[in-house]
HTML snippet that shows the backbone in 3Dmol.js (N, CA, C, O; Angstrom):
<script src="https://3Dmol.org/build/3Dmol-min.js"></script>
<div id="view" style="width:600px;height:400px;position:relative"></div>
<script>
const pdb = `
ATOM      1  N   MET A   1     138.058  56.623 168.040  1.00  0.00           N
ATOM      2  CA  MET A   1     138.929  55.755 166.650  1.00  0.00           C
ATOM      3  C   MET A   1     138.856  54.465 166.756  1.00  0.00           C
ATOM      4  O   MET A   1     138.803  53.724 167.738  1.00  0.00           O
ATOM      5  N   THR A   2     138.861  54.195 165.146  1.00  0.00           N
ATOM      6  CA  THR A   2     138.822  53.213 164.768  1.00  0.00           C
ATOM      7  C   THR A   2     139.738  52.045 165.189  1.00  0.00           C
ATOM      8  O   THR A   2     140.908  52.427 165.152  1.00  0.00           O
ATOM      9  N   ASP A   3     139.623  50.716 165.590  1.00  0.00           N
ATOM     10  CA  ASP A   3     140.734  50.012 166.087  1.00  0.00           C
ATOM     11  C   ASP A   3     141.413  49.500 164.769  1.00  0.00           C
ATOM     12  O   ASP A   3     140.820  49.312 163.707  1.00  0.00           O
ATOM     13  N   GLU A   4     142.679  49.315 164.994  1.00  0.00           N
ATOM     14  CA  GLU A   4     143.957  49.283 163.677  1.00  0.00           C
ATOM     15  C   GLU A   4     143.508  48.150 163.053  1.00  0.00           C
ATOM     16  O   GLU A   4     143.386  48.289 161.836  1.00  0.00           O
ATOM     17  N   TRP A   5     143.162  46.846 163.586  1.00  0.00           N
ATOM     18  CA  TRP A   5     143.094  46.104 162.872  1.00  0.00           C
ATOM     19  C   TRP A   5     141.557  46.051 161.665  1.00  0.00           C
ATOM     20  O   TRP A   5     141.353  45.525 160.570  1.00  0.00           O
ATOM     21  N   ASP A   6     140.695  46.957 162.673  1.00  0.00           N
ATOM     22  CA  ASP A   6     139.672  47.293 161.673  1.00  0.00           C
ATOM     23  C   ASP A   6     140.250  47.990 160.315  1.00  0.00           C
ATOM     24  O   ASP A   6     139.956  47.470 159.238  1.00  0.00           O
ATOM     25  N   LEU A   7     140.962  49.007 160.345  1.00  0.00           N
ATOM     26  CA  LEU A   7     141.684  49.689 159.421  1.00  0.00           C
ATOM     27  C   LEU A   7     142.190  48.847 158.549  1.00  0.00           C
ATOM     28  O   LEU A   7     141.841  48.915 157.371  1.00  0.00           O
ATOM     29  N   ILE A   8     143.107  47.900 158.989  1.00  0.00           N
ATOM     30  CA  ILE A   8     143.521  46.963 158.083  1.00  0.00           C
ATOM     31  C   ILE A   8     143.190  46.389 157.347  1.00  0.00           C
ATOM     32  O   ILE A   8     143.683  46.398 156.219  1.00  0.00           O
ATOM     33  N   SER A   9     142.093  45.569 157.756  1.00  0.00           N
ATOM     34  CA  SER A   9     140.935  44.764 157.090  1.00  0.00           C
ATOM     35  C   SER A   9     139.974  45.823 155.921  1.00  0.00           C
ATOM     36  O   SER A   9     139.563  45.489 154.809  1.00  0.00           O
ATOM     37  N   PHE A  10     139.830  46.979 156.521  1.00  0.00           N
ATOM     38  CA  PHE A  10     139.255  47.771 155.011  1.00  0.00           C
ATOM     39  C   PHE A  10     140.243  48.208 154.082  1.00  0.00           C
ATOM     40  O   PHE A  10     139.949  48.706 152.995  1.00  0.00           O
ATOM     41  N   VAL A  11     141.446  48.025 154.499  1.00  0.00           N
ATOM     42  CA  VAL A  11     142.542  48.256 153.321  1.00  0.00           C
ATOM     43  C   VAL A  11     142.960  47.040 152.316  1.00  0.00           C
ATOM     44  O   VAL A  11     143.101  47.110 151.096  1.00  0.00           O
ATOM     45  N   VAL A  12     143.115  45.924 153.152  1.00  0.00           N
ATOM     46  CA  VAL A  12     143.321  44.820 152.377  1.00  0.00           C
ATOM     47  C   VAL A  12     142.156  44.250 151.412  1.00  0.00           C
ATOM     48  O   VAL A  12     142.345  43.595 150.387  1.00  0.00           O
ATOM     49  N   ARG A  13     140.713  44.700 152.044  1.00  0.00           N
ATOM     50  CA  ARG A  13     139.681  44.155 151.096  1.00  0.00           C
ATOM     51  C   ARG A  13     139.677  44.773 149.653  1.00  0.00           C
ATOM     52  O   ARG A  13     138.849  44.421 148.812  1.00  0.00           O
ATOM     53  N   SER A  14     140.426  45.499 149.467  1.00  0.00           N
ATOM     54  CA  SER A  14     140.288  46.365 148.243  1.00  0.00           C
ATOM     55  C   SER A  14     141.862  46.378 147.795  1.00  0.00           C
ATOM     56  O   SER A  14     142.675  46.869 148.578  1.00  0.00           O
ATOM     57  N   GLN A  15     142.339  45.796 146.431  1.00  0.00           N
ATOM     58  CA  GLN A  15     143.693  45.879 146.052  1.00  0.00           C
ATOM     59  C   GLN A  15     144.060  47.553 145.337  1.00  0.00           C
ATOM     60  O   GLN A  15     145.189  47.947 145.043  1.00  0.00           O
ATOM     61  N   TYR A  16     143.014  48.184 145.209  1.00  0.00           N
ATOM     62  CA  TYR A  16     143.146  49.612 144.819  1.00  0.00           C
ATOM     63  C   TYR A  16     143.519  50.314 146.168  1.00  0.00           C
ATOM     64  O   TYR A  16     144.502  51.052 146.246  1.00  0.00           O
ATOM     65  N   ARG A  17     142.712  50.061 147.199  1.00  0.00           N
ATOM     66  CA  ARG A  17     143.419  50.836 148.343  1.00  0.00           C
ATOM     67  C   ARG A  17     144.858  50.364 148.971  1.00  0.00           C
ATOM     68  O   ARG A  17     145.649  51.167 149.466  1.00  0.00           O
ATOM     69  N   VAL A  18     145.026  49.347 148.907  1.00  0.00           N
ATOM     70  CA  VAL A  18     146.593  48.913 149.110  1.00  0.00           C
ATOM     71  C   VAL A  18     147.385  49.535 147.926  1.00  0.00           C
ATOM     72  O   VAL A  18     148.435  50.021 148.347  1.00  0.00           O
ATOM     73  N   ASP A  19     147.241  49.671 146.687  1.00  0.00           N
ATOM     74  CA  ASP A  19     147.930  50.295 145.678  1.00  0.00           C
ATOM     75  C   ASP A  19     148.232  51.740 145.933  1.00  0.00           C
ATOM     76  O   ASP A  19     149.299  52.338 145.794  1.00  0.00           O
ATOM     77  N   VAL A  20     146.991  52.202 146.361  1.00  0.00           N
ATOM     78  CA  VAL A  20     146.960  53.803 146.562  1.00  0.00           C
ATOM     79  C   VAL A  20     147.927  54.052 147.851  1.00  0.00           C
ATOM     80  O   VAL A  20     148.939  54.730 147.678  1.00  0.00           O
ATOM     81  N   LEU A  21     147.675  53.590 148.963  1.00  0.00           N
ATOM     82  CA  LEU A  21     148.132  53.535 150.096  1.00  0.00           C
ATOM     83  C   LEU A  21     149.803  53.439 150.048  1.00  0.00           C
ATOM     84  O   LEU A  21     150.473  54.364 150.507  1.00  0.00           O
ATOM     85  N   GLU A  22     150.353  52.392 149.529  1.00  0.00           N
ATOM     86  CA  GLU A  22     151.580  51.917 149.032  1.00  0.00           C
ATOM     87  C   GLU A  22     152.200  53.272 148.323  1.00  0.00           C
ATOM     88  O   GLU A  22     153.257  53.738 148.748  1.00  0.00           O
ATOM     89  N   ARG A  23     151.533  53.847 147.285  1.00  0.00           N
ATOM     90  CA  ARG A  23     152.308  54.675 146.579  1.00  0.00           C
ATOM     91  C   ARG A  23     152.176  56.062 147.137  1.00  0.00           C
ATOM     92  O   ARG A  23     152.813  56.999 146.655  1.00  0.00           O
ATOM     93  N   LEU A  24     151.234  56.220 148.297  1.00  0.00           N
ATOM     94  CA  LEU A  24     151.557  57.651 149.120  1.00  0.00           C
ATOM     95  C   LEU A  24     152.532  57.315 150.101  1.00  0.00           C
ATOM     96  O   LEU A  24     153.267  58.253 150.409  1.00  0.00           O
ATOM     97  N   VAL A  25     152.757  56.136 150.726  1.00  0.00           N
ATOM     98  CA  VAL A  25     153.765  56.054 151.527  1.00  0.00           C
ATOM     99  C   VAL A  25     155.430  56.452 150.916  1.00  0.00           C
ATOM    100  O   VAL A  25     156.434  56.496 151.627  1.00  0.00           O
ATOM    101  N   GLU A  26     155.388  56.667 149.686  1.00  0.00           N
ATOM    102  CA  GLU A  26     156.611  57.134 149.088  1.00  0.00           C
ATOM    103  C   GLU A  26     156.569  58.675 149.202  1.00  0.00           C
ATOM    104  O   GLU A  26     157.626  59.238 149.485  1.00  0.00           O
ATOM    105  N   GLY A  27     155.233  59.558 148.971  1.00  0.00           N
ATOM    106  CA  GLY A  27     155.397  61.022 148.921  1.00  0.00           C
ATOM    107  C   GLY A  27     154.106  61.206 148.446  1.00  0.00           C
ATOM    108  O   GLY A  27     153.435  60.334 147.892  1.00  0.00           O
ATOM    109  N   PRO A  28     153.692  62.591 148.716  1.00  0.00           N
ATOM    110  CA  PRO A  28     152.295  62.981 148.309  1.00  0.00           C
ATOM    111  C   PRO A  28     152.296  63.220 146.372  1.00  0.00           C
ATOM    112  O   PRO A  28     153.218  63.266 145.559  1.00  0.00           O
ATOM    113  N   ALA A  29     150.748  63.330 146.231  1.00  0.00           N
ATOM    114  CA  ALA A  29     150.635  62.749 144.729  1.00  0.00           C
ATOM    115  C   ALA A  29     149.332  63.352 144.541  1.00  0.00           C
ATOM    116  O   ALA A  29     148.504  63.588 145.421  1.00  0.00           O
ATOM    117  N   THR A  30     149.219  63.628 143.013  1.00  0.00           N
ATOM    118  CA  THR A  30     147.779  64.272 142.253  1.00  0.00           C
ATOM    119  C   THR A  30     147.164  62.432 142.185  1.00  0.00           C
ATOM    120  O   THR A  30     148.022  61.567 142.007  1.00  0.00           O
ATOM    121  N   PRO A  31     146.057  62.119 142.300  1.00  0.00           N
ATOM    122  CA  PRO A  31     145.296  61.229 141.686  1.00  0.00           C
ATOM    123  C   PRO A  31     145.965  60.886 140.625  1.00  0.00           C
ATOM    124  O   PRO A  31     146.544  59.802 140.712  1.00  0.00           O
ATOM    125  N   SER A  32     146.108  61.661 139.317  1.00  0.00           N
ATOM    126  CA  SER A  32     146.556  61.176 138.088  1.00  0.00           C
ATOM    127  C   SER A  32     147.910  60.458 138.089  1.00  0.00           C
ATOM    128  O   SER A  32     148.272  59.561 137.327  1.00  0.00           O
ATOM    129  N   GLN A  33     148.650  61.085 139.191  1.00  0.00           N
ATOM    130  CA  GLN A  33     150.148  60.435 139.562  1.00  0.00           C
ATOM    131  C   GLN A  33     150.154  59.128 139.978  1.00  0.00           C
ATOM    132  O   GLN A  33     150.998  58.313 139.607  1.00  0.00           O
ATOM    133  N   ILE A  34     149.090  58.848 140.865  1.00  0.00           N
ATOM    134  CA  ILE A  34     149.131  57.629 141.464  1.00  0.00           C
ATOM    135  C   ILE A  34     148.265  56.881 140.245  1.00  0.00           C
ATOM    136  O   ILE A  34     148.413  55.661 140.320  1.00  0.00           O
ATOM    137  N   ALA A  35     147.603  57.196 139.400  1.00  0.00           N
ATOM    138  CA  ALA A  35     147.356  56.472 138.614  1.00  0.00           C
ATOM    139  C   ALA A  35     148.132  55.749 137.650  1.00  0.00           C
ATOM    140  O   ALA A  35     148.051  54.557 137.352  1.00  0.00           O
ATOM    141  N   ALA A  36     148.923  56.671 137.190  1.00  0.00           N
ATOM    142  CA  ALA A  36     150.071  56.549 136.449  1.00  0.00           C
ATOM    143  C   ALA A  36     150.876  55.430 136.742  1.00  0.00           C
ATOM    144  O   ALA A  36     151.062  54.398 136.096  1.00  0.00           O
ATOM    145  N   ASP A  37     151.443  55.912 138.125  1.00  0.00           N
ATOM    146  CA  ASP A  37     152.441  55.175 138.710  1.00  0.00           C
ATOM    147  C   ASP A  37     152.154  53.414 139.022  1.00  0.00           C
ATOM    148  O   ASP A  37     152.961  52.492 138.902  1.00  0.00           O
ATOM    149  N   GLU A  38     150.575  53.362 139.496  1.00  0.00           N
ATOM    150  CA  GLU A  38     150.162  52.491 140.203  1.00  0.00           C
ATOM    151  C   GLU A  38     149.467  51.398 138.732  1.00  0.00           C
ATOM    152  O   GLU A  38     149.018  50.259 138.861  1.00  0.00           O
ATOM    153  N   ASP A  39     149.565  52.095 137.583  1.00  0.00           N
ATOM    154  CA  ASP A  39     148.909  51.237 136.384  1.00  0.00           C
ATOM    155  C   ASP A  39     147.393  50.951 136.638  1.00  0.00           C
ATOM    156  O   ASP A  39     146.818  49.878 136.456  1.00  0.00           O
ATOM    157  N   ILE A  40     146.815  52.224 137.135  1.00  0.00           N
ATOM    158  CA  ILE A  40     145.271  51.857 137.592  1.00  0.00           C
ATOM    159  C   ILE A  40     144.316  52.906 136.945  1.00  0.00           C
ATOM    160  O   ILE A  40     144.705  54.066 136.806  1.00  0.00           O
ATOM    161  N   ALA A  41     143.103  52.526 136.557  1.00  0.00           N
ATOM    162  CA  ALA A  41     142.142  53.638 136.362  1.00  0.00           C
ATOM    163  C   ALA A  41     141.971  54.782 137.299  1.00  0.00           C
ATOM    164  O   ALA A  41     142.065  54.476 138.487  1.00  0.00           O
ATOM    165  N   ILE A  42     141.728  56.099 137.011  1.00  0.00           N
ATOM    166  CA  ILE A  42     141.773  57.248 137.472  1.00  0.00           C
ATOM    167  C   ILE A  42     140.210  57.034 138.485  1.00  0.00           C
ATOM    168  O   ILE A  42     140.119  57.676 139.531  1.00  0.00           O
ATOM    169  N   THR A  43     139.337  56.320 138.153  1.00  0.00           N
ATOM    170  CA  THR A  43     138.297  56.096 138.612  1.00  0.00           C
ATOM    171  C   THR A  43     138.286  55.690 140.011  1.00  0.00           C
ATOM    172  O   THR A  43     137.752  56.200 140.996  1.00  0.00           O
ATOM    173  N   HIS A  44     139.179  54.393 139.824  1.00  0.00           N
ATOM    174  CA  HIS A  44     139.762  53.460 141.067  1.00  0.00           C
ATOM    175  C   HIS A  44     140.332  53.997 142.063  1.00  0.00           C
ATOM    176  O   HIS A  44     140.070  53.740 143.238  1.00  0.00           O
ATOM    177  N   VAL A  45     141.237  54.865 141.628  1.00  0.00           N
ATOM    178  CA  VAL A  45     142.351  55.835 142.286  1.00  0.00           C
ATOM    179  C   VAL A  45     141.189  56.665 142.956  1.00  0.00           C
ATOM    180  O   VAL A  45     140.917  56.205 144.065  1.00  0.00           O
ATOM    181  N   SER A  46     140.660  57.423 142.709  1.00  0.00           N
ATOM    182  CA  SER A  46     139.334  58.371 142.936  1.00  0.00           C
ATOM    183  C   SER A  46     138.594  57.827 144.526  1.00  0.00           C
ATOM    184  O   SER A  46     138.507  58.392 145.616  1.00  0.00           O
ATOM    185  N   ARG A  47     138.169  56.550 144.061  1.00  0.00           N
ATOM    186  CA  ARG A  47     137.178  55.820 144.787  1.00  0.00           C
ATOM    187  C   ARG A  47     138.098  55.293 146.035  1.00  0.00           C
ATOM    188  O   ARG A  47     137.480  55.114 147.084  1.00  0.00           O
ATOM    189  N   ALA A  48     139.440  55.036 146.042  1.00  0.00           N
ATOM    190  CA  ALA A  48     140.099  54.543 146.571  1.00  0.00           C
ATOM    191  C   ALA A  48     140.635  55.717 147.986  1.00  0.00           C
ATOM    192  O   ALA A  48     140.670  55.465 149.190  1.00  0.00           O
ATOM    193  N   LEU A  49     140.951  56.845 147.355  1.00  0.00           N
ATOM    194  CA  LEU A  49     141.237  57.956 147.920  1.00  0.00           C
ATOM    195  C   LEU A  49     140.140  58.398 148.843  1.00  0.00           C
ATOM    196  O   LEU A  49     140.341  58.801 149.989  1.00  0.00           O
ATOM    197  N   SER A  50     138.719  58.276 148.145  1.00  0.00           N
ATOM    198  CA  SER A  50     137.580  58.566 148.992  1.00  0.00           C
ATOM    199  C   SER A  50     137.542  57.788 150.321  1.00  0.00           C
ATOM    200  O   SER A  50     137.410  58.394 151.385  1.00  0.00           O
ATOM    201  N   GLY A  51     137.679  56.193 150.254  1.00  0.00           N
ATOM    202  CA  GLY A  51     137.499  55.329 151.167  1.00  0.00           C
ATOM    203  C   GLY A  51     138.411  55.705 152.429  1.00  0.00           C
ATOM    204  O   GLY A  51     138.122  55.952 153.599  1.00  0.00           O
ATOM    205  N   LEU A  52     139.730  55.645 151.674  1.00  0.00           N
ATOM    206  CA  LEU A  52     141.117  56.064 152.761  1.00  0.00           C
ATOM    207  C   LEU A  52     140.803  57.460 153.458  1.00  0.00           C
ATOM    208  O   LEU A  52     141.521  57.832 154.386  1.00  0.00           O
ATOM    209  N   ARG A  53     139.780  58.201 153.034  1.00  0.00           N
ATOM    210  CA  ARG A  53     139.646  59.666 153.529  1.00  0.00           C
ATOM    211  C   ARG A  53     138.809  59.821 154.688  1.00  0.00           C
ATOM    212  O   ARG A  53     138.986  60.429 155.744  1.00  0.00           O
ATOM    213  N   GLU A  54     137.568  58.921 154.114  1.00  0.00           N
ATOM    214  CA  GLU A  54     136.336  59.284 155.108  1.00  0.00           C
ATOM    215  C   GLU A  54     136.201  58.764 155.934  1.00  0.00           C
ATOM    216  O   GLU A  54     136.925  57.839 156.300  1.00  0.00           O
ATOM    217  N   GLY A  55     135.051  59.259 156.613  1.00  0.00           N
ATOM    218  CA  GLY A  55     134.874  58.718 158.069  1.00  0.00           C
ATOM    219  C   GLY A  55     135.877  58.410 159.005  1.00  0.00           C
ATOM    220  O   GLY A  55     136.696  59.292 159.261  1.00  0.00           O
ATOM    221  N   ASP A  56     135.971  57.199 159.622  1.00  0.00           N
ATOM    222  CA  ASP A  56     136.959  57.304 160.622  1.00  0.00           C
ATOM    223  C   ASP A  56     138.446  56.344 160.191  1.00  0.00           C
ATOM    224  O   ASP A  56     139.246  55.743 160.907  1.00  0.00           O
ATOM    225  N   HIS A  57     138.382  56.493 158.998  1.00  0.00           N
ATOM    226  CA  HIS A  57     139.527  55.908 158.462  1.00  0.00           C
ATOM    227  C   HIS A  57     140.862  57.083 158.633  1.00  0.00           C
ATOM    228  O   HIS A  57     141.838  56.975 159.376  1.00  0.00           O
ATOM    229  N   GLU A  58     140.526  58.218 157.677  1.00  0.00           N
ATOM    230  CA  GLU A  58     141.492  59.022 157.917  1.00  0.00           C
ATOM    231  C   GLU A  58     143.215  58.520 157.610  1.00  0.00           C
ATOM    232  O   GLU A  58     144.209  58.767 158.293  1.00  0.00           O
ATOM    233  N   MET A  59     143.118  57.876 156.547  1.00  0.00           N
ATOM    234  CA  MET A  59     144.495  57.528 156.263  1.00  0.00           C
ATOM    235  C   MET A  59     145.216  57.862 155.321  1.00  0.00           C
ATOM    236  O   MET A  59     146.302  57.351 155.046  1.00  0.00           O
ATOM    237  N   VAL A  60     144.404  59.194 154.453  1.00  0.00           N
ATOM    238  CA  VAL A  60     144.896  59.749 153.791  1.00  0.00           C
ATOM    239  C   VAL A  60     144.582  61.280 153.755  1.00  0.00           C
ATOM    240  O   VAL A  60     143.543  61.477 154.385  1.00  0.00           O
ATOM    241  N   GLU A  61     145.100  62.426 153.251  1.00  0.00           N
ATOM    242  CA  GLU A  61     144.498  63.442 153.686  1.00  0.00           C
ATOM    243  C   GLU A  61     144.860  64.440 152.433  1.00  0.00           C
ATOM    244  O   GLU A  61     145.895  64.349 151.773  1.00  0.00           O
ATOM    245  N   LEU A  62     143.751  65.475 152.210  1.00  0.00           N
ATOM    246  CA  LEU A  62     144.063  66.497 151.310  1.00  0.00           C
ATOM    247  C   LEU A  62     144.901  67.391 151.307  1.00  0.00           C
ATOM    248  O   LEU A  62     144.548  68.183 152.181  1.00  0.00           O
ATOM    249  N   LEU A  63     146.233  67.895 150.617  1.00  0.00           N
ATOM    250  CA  LEU A  63     147.099  68.707 151.099  1.00  0.00           C
ATOM    251  C   LEU A  63     146.794  70.053 150.406  1.00  0.00           C
ATOM    252  O   LEU A  63     147.692  70.891 150.319  1.00  0.00           O
ATOM    253  N   VAL A  64     145.831  70.242 150.018  1.00  0.00           N
ATOM    254  CA  VAL A  64     145.626  71.649 149.124  1.00  0.00           C
ATOM    255  C   VAL A  64     144.069  71.929 149.491  1.00  0.00           C
ATOM    256  O   VAL A  64     143.345  70.938 149.589  1.00  0.00           O
ATOM    257  N   SER A  65     143.643  72.904 149.649  1.00  0.00           N
ATOM    258  CA  SER A  65     142.098  73.636 149.723  1.00  0.00           C
ATOM    259  C   SER A  65     141.096  72.264 149.010  1.00  0.00           C
ATOM    260  O   SER A  65     141.393  71.492 148.098  1.00  0.00           O
ATOM    261  N   GLU A  66     139.814  72.356 149.857  1.00  0.00           N
ATOM    262  CA  GLU A  66     138.860  71.232 149.214  1.00  0.00           C
ATOM    263  C   GLU A  66     138.293  72.219 148.064  1.00  0.00           C
ATOM    264  O   GLU A  66     137.799  71.586 147.130  1.00  0.00           O
ATOM    265  N   ASP A  67     138.248  73.760 147.903  1.00  0.00           N
ATOM    266  CA  ASP A  67     137.997  74.060 147.232  1.00  0.00           C
ATOM    267  C   ASP A  67     138.607  73.680 145.543  1.00  0.00           C
ATOM    268  O   ASP A  67     137.909  73.637 144.530  1.00  0.00           O
ATOM    269  N   GLN A  68     139.861  73.474 145.623  1.00  0.00           N
ATOM    270  CA  GLN A  68     140.783  73.311 144.453  1.00  0.00           C
ATOM    271  C   GLN A  68     140.027  71.856 143.969  1.00  0.00           C
ATOM    272  O   GLN A  68     139.801  70.871 144.672  1.00  0.00           O
ATOM    273  N   LYS A  69     139.744  72.046 142.653  1.00  0.00           N
ATOM    274  CA  LYS A  69     139.097  70.768 142.017  1.00  0.00           C
ATOM    275  C   LYS A  69     140.060  70.047 141.129  1.00  0.00           C
ATOM    276  O   LYS A  69     140.007  68.861 140.802  1.00  0.00           O
ATOM    277  N   LYS A  70     141.015  71.009 140.763  1.00  0.00           N
ATOM    278  CA  LYS A  70     142.313  70.051 139.523  1.00  0.00           C
ATOM    279  C   LYS A  70     143.478  70.482 140.531  1.00  0.00           C
ATOM    280  O   LYS A  70     143.667  71.380 141.351  1.00  0.00           O
ATOM    281  N   GLY A  71     144.140  69.396 140.048  1.00  0.00           N
ATOM    282  CA  GLY A  71     145.815  69.460 140.955  1.00  0.00           C
ATOM    283  C   GLY A  71     145.453  69.168 142.341  1.00  0.00           C
ATOM    284  O   GLY A  71     145.922  69.990 143.129  1.00  0.00           O
ATOM    285  N   ARG A  72     144.784  68.276 142.843  1.00  0.00           N
ATOM    286  CA  ARG A  72     144.353  68.072 144.162  1.00  0.00           C
ATOM    287  C   ARG A  72     145.522  67.162 144.517  1.00  0.00           C
ATOM    288  O   ARG A  72     145.757  66.184 143.807  1.00  0.00           O
ATOM    289  N   VAL A  73     146.254  67.440 145.569  1.00  0.00           N
ATOM    290  CA  VAL A  73     147.547  66.522 146.121  1.00  0.00           C
ATOM    291  C   VAL A  73     146.913  65.743 147.271  1.00  0.00           C
ATOM    292  O   VAL A  73     146.053  66.180 148.037  1.00  0.00           O
ATOM    293  N   TYR A  74     147.391  64.680 147.281  1.00  0.00           N
ATOM    294  CA  TYR A  74     146.779  63.714 149.002  1.00  0.00           C
ATOM    295  C   TYR A  74     148.207  63.438 149.204  1.00  0.00           C
ATOM    296  O   TYR A  74     149.116  63.397 148.374  1.00  0.00           O
ATOM    297  N   GLY A  75     148.220  63.271 150.365  1.00  0.00           N
ATOM    298  CA  GLY A  75     149.327  62.473 151.416  1.00  0.00           C
ATOM    299  C   GLY A  75     149.018  61.607 152.155  1.00  0.00           C
ATOM    300  O   GLY A  75     147.826  61.304 152.219  1.00  0.00           O
ATOM    301  N   ILE A  76     149.875  61.000 152.867  1.00  0.00           N
ATOM    302  CA  ILE A  76     149.459  59.994 154.125  1.00  0.00           C
ATOM    303  C   ILE A  76     149.358  60.334 155.211  1.00  0.00           C
ATOM    304  O   ILE A  76     150.298  61.067 155.521  1.00  0.00           O
ATOM    305  N   THR A  77     148.472  60.127 156.210  1.00  0.00           N
ATOM    306  CA  THR A  77     148.559  60.518 157.543  1.00  0.00           C
ATOM    307  C   THR A  77     149.553  59.797 158.782  1.00  0.00           C
ATOM    308  O   THR A  77     150.331  58.893 158.478  1.00  0.00           O
ATOM    309  N   GLU A  78     149.470  60.150 159.774  1.00  0.00           N
ATOM    310  CA  GLU A  78     150.480  58.953 160.585  1.00  0.00           C
ATOM    311  C   GLU A  78     149.434  57.800 160.812  1.00  0.00           C
ATOM    312  O   GLU A  78     149.957  56.720 161.087  1.00  0.00           O
ATOM    313  N   THR A  79     148.348  57.810 160.765  1.00  0.00           N
ATOM    314  CA  THR A  79     147.237  56.868 160.658  1.00  0.00           C
ATOM    315  C   THR A  79     147.455  55.624 159.754  1.00  0.00           C
ATOM    316  O   THR A  79     147.320  54.419 159.966  1.00  0.00           O
ATOM    317  N   GLY A  80     147.902  56.459 158.494  1.00  0.00           N
ATOM    318  CA  GLY A  80     148.164  55.604 157.447  1.00  0.00           C
ATOM    319  C   GLY A  80     149.118  54.996 157.190  1.00  0.00           C
ATOM    320  O   GLY A  80     149.042  53.898 156.640  1.00  0.00           O
ATOM    321  N   GLU A  81     150.371  55.618 157.557  1.00  0.00           N
ATOM    322  CA  GLU A  81     151.778  55.168 157.863  1.00  0.00           C
ATOM    323  C   GLU A  81     151.581  53.910 158.928  1.00  0.00           C
ATOM    324  O   GLU A  81     151.787  52.757 158.551  1.00  0.00           O
ATOM    325  N   ARG A  82     151.183  54.204 160.239  1.00  0.00           N
ATOM    326  CA  ARG A  82     151.016  52.841 161.273  1.00  0.00           C
ATOM    327  C   ARG A  82     150.442  51.923 160.183  1.00  0.00           C
ATOM    328  O   ARG A  82     151.163  51.001 159.801  1.00  0.00           O
ATOM    329  N   VAL A  83     149.083  52.093 159.577  1.00  0.00           N
ATOM    330  CA  VAL A  83     148.595  51.076 159.135  1.00  0.00           C
ATOM    331  C   VAL A  83     149.475  50.450 158.259  1.00  0.00           C
ATOM    332  O   VAL A  83     149.814  49.285 158.467  1.00  0.00           O
ATOM    333  N   TRP A  84     149.902  51.106 157.265  1.00  0.00           N
ATOM    334  CA  TRP A  84     151.154  50.646 156.245  1.00  0.00           C
ATOM    335  C   TRP A  84     152.102  49.800 156.668  1.00  0.00           C
ATOM    336  O   TRP A  84     152.414  48.790 156.038  1.00  0.00           O
ATOM    337  N   ASP A  85     152.789  50.261 158.101  1.00  0.00           N
ATOM    338  CA  ASP A  85     153.858  49.579 158.504  1.00  0.00           C
ATOM    339  C   ASP A  85     153.516  48.296 159.365  1.00  0.00           C
ATOM    340  O   ASP A  85     154.340  47.419 159.624  1.00  0.00           O
ATOM    341  N   ARG A  86     152.155  48.300 159.788  1.00  0.00           N
ATOM    342  CA  ARG A  86     151.601  46.933 160.358  1.00  0.00           C
ATOM    343  C   ARG A  86     151.594  45.976 158.867  1.00  0.00           C
ATOM    344  O   ARG A  86     152.283  44.957 158.886  1.00  0.00           O
ATOM    345  N   LEU A  87     150.835  46.300 157.619  1.00  0.00           N
ATOM    346  CA  LEU A  87     150.644  45.512 156.536  1.00  0.00           C
ATOM    347  C   LEU A  87     151.843  44.924 156.399  1.00  0.00           C
ATOM    348  O   LEU A  87     152.006  43.705 156.464  1.00  0.00           O
ATOM    349  N   GLU A  88     152.880  45.887 156.173  1.00  0.00           N
ATOM    350  CA  GLU A  88     154.310  45.245 155.984  1.00  0.00           C
ATOM    351  C   GLU A  88     154.457  44.291 157.228  1.00  0.00           C
ATOM    352  O   GLU A  88     154.016  43.154 157.061  1.00  0.00           O
ATOM    353  N   SER A  89     154.863  44.506 158.117  1.00  0.00           N
ATOM    354  CA  SER A  89     155.318  43.554 159.132  1.00  0.00           C
ATOM    355  C   SER A  89     154.543  42.345 159.665  1.00  0.00           C
ATOM    356  O   SER A  89     154.976  41.568 160.515  1.00  0.00           O
ATOM    357  N   GLU A  90     153.375  42.278 159.082  1.00  0.00           N
ATOM    358  CA  GLU A  90     152.764  40.941 159.019  1.00  0.00           C
ATOM    359  C   GLU A  90     152.719  40.454 157.908  1.00  0.00           C
ATOM    360  O   GLU A  90     152.086  39.402 157.821  1.00  0.00           O
ATOM    361  N   ASN A  91     153.318  40.977 156.728  1.00  0.00           N
ATOM    362  CA  ASN A  91     153.413  40.248 155.395  1.00  0.00           C
ATOM    363  C   ASN A  91     152.060  39.980 154.747  1.00  0.00           C
ATOM    364  O   ASN A  91     151.804  38.955 154.115  1.00  0.00           O
ATOM    365  N   MET A  92     151.245  40.957 154.949  1.00  0.00           N
ATOM    366  CA  MET A  92     149.872  41.119 154.395  1.00  0.00           C
ATOM    367  C   MET A  92     149.853  41.999 153.041  1.00  0.00           C
ATOM    368  O   MET A  92     148.739  42.305 152.615  1.00  0.00           O
ATOM    369  N   VAL A  93     150.873  42.386 152.403  1.00  0.00           N
ATOM    370  CA  VAL A  93     151.289  43.182 151.517  1.00  0.00           C
ATOM    371  C   VAL A  93     152.825  42.750 150.559  1.00  0.00           C
ATOM    372  O   VAL A  93     153.247  43.514 149.691  1.00  0.00           O
TER     373      VAL A  93
END
`;
const viewer = $3Dmol.createViewer("view");
viewer.addModel(pdb, "pdb");
viewer.setStyle({}, {cartoon: {color: "spectrum"}});
viewer.zoomTo();
viewer.render();
</script>
């Protein structure tokens, strides 16, 4: 598993990743909901979701089937919640 500080560093290097994670802390959402709620372009949301989900990051998860192309719903994982809590406690967001 990736060190927690590595995950924190990965998140804070992109304001889009910070925004997406912050929105998902509130509850599951589709990329278009995240884009609207955070007032950022859908392309940035999609890229942030991919980064937060891939490799050793696993801070967000797809809550519907991989086969579903429209209406994909994403949620935050326990790892994502831990990272977000640490970001807040360290006053990094």
